[in-house]
C-alpha angles and dihedrals in degrees: 000000000000119000094198092064093072096039124093140162145085126314122230090255091053093049091050093051091049091050089051092052092046090046092051093048090048091051092053091047092051089055097042099045097067090049092054093043088054090050091050090053091049091049089051092050092051091048092051089047089054089056091056107115094211097051096102091058096041124105121239088255093053090047092053091047092052090050091048091052090052089049089054092050090049091046095237108149097180093097128056133169091263101050102033092090086065093057106028127068118188121192118185129189130173094279107015144050123203120197122190124183115188123175144147123245116209130185125180109235102186134309109350095336121107137177112233128194129179117215126195119182124179134184128181122195121196 
């Protein structure tokens, strides 16, 4: 009578490999979630900016300052008054304003490896 016939399960090596895969996926998620949370906050700030009734009559500088204030409230420190021109494009016409925020999120994974995500948010107010 063979004892192995009734036994089943995972070996120690199998469990270690499964733990390594789960740990690696967990590490990637821990790095990606803050980037996407920041993206969500930026999207919310743009949406609330688009609800501003005086946006069509505002200058580009005033629009940038309103956005910076919203970023201060949301605790997003990626954008400052100096570097916002690199990330934000504002196009105004007689009856509409289009705001585009394009930036790159980067999270160091380990060593010289990094996770990179490109974000592009756009709002048009008419």
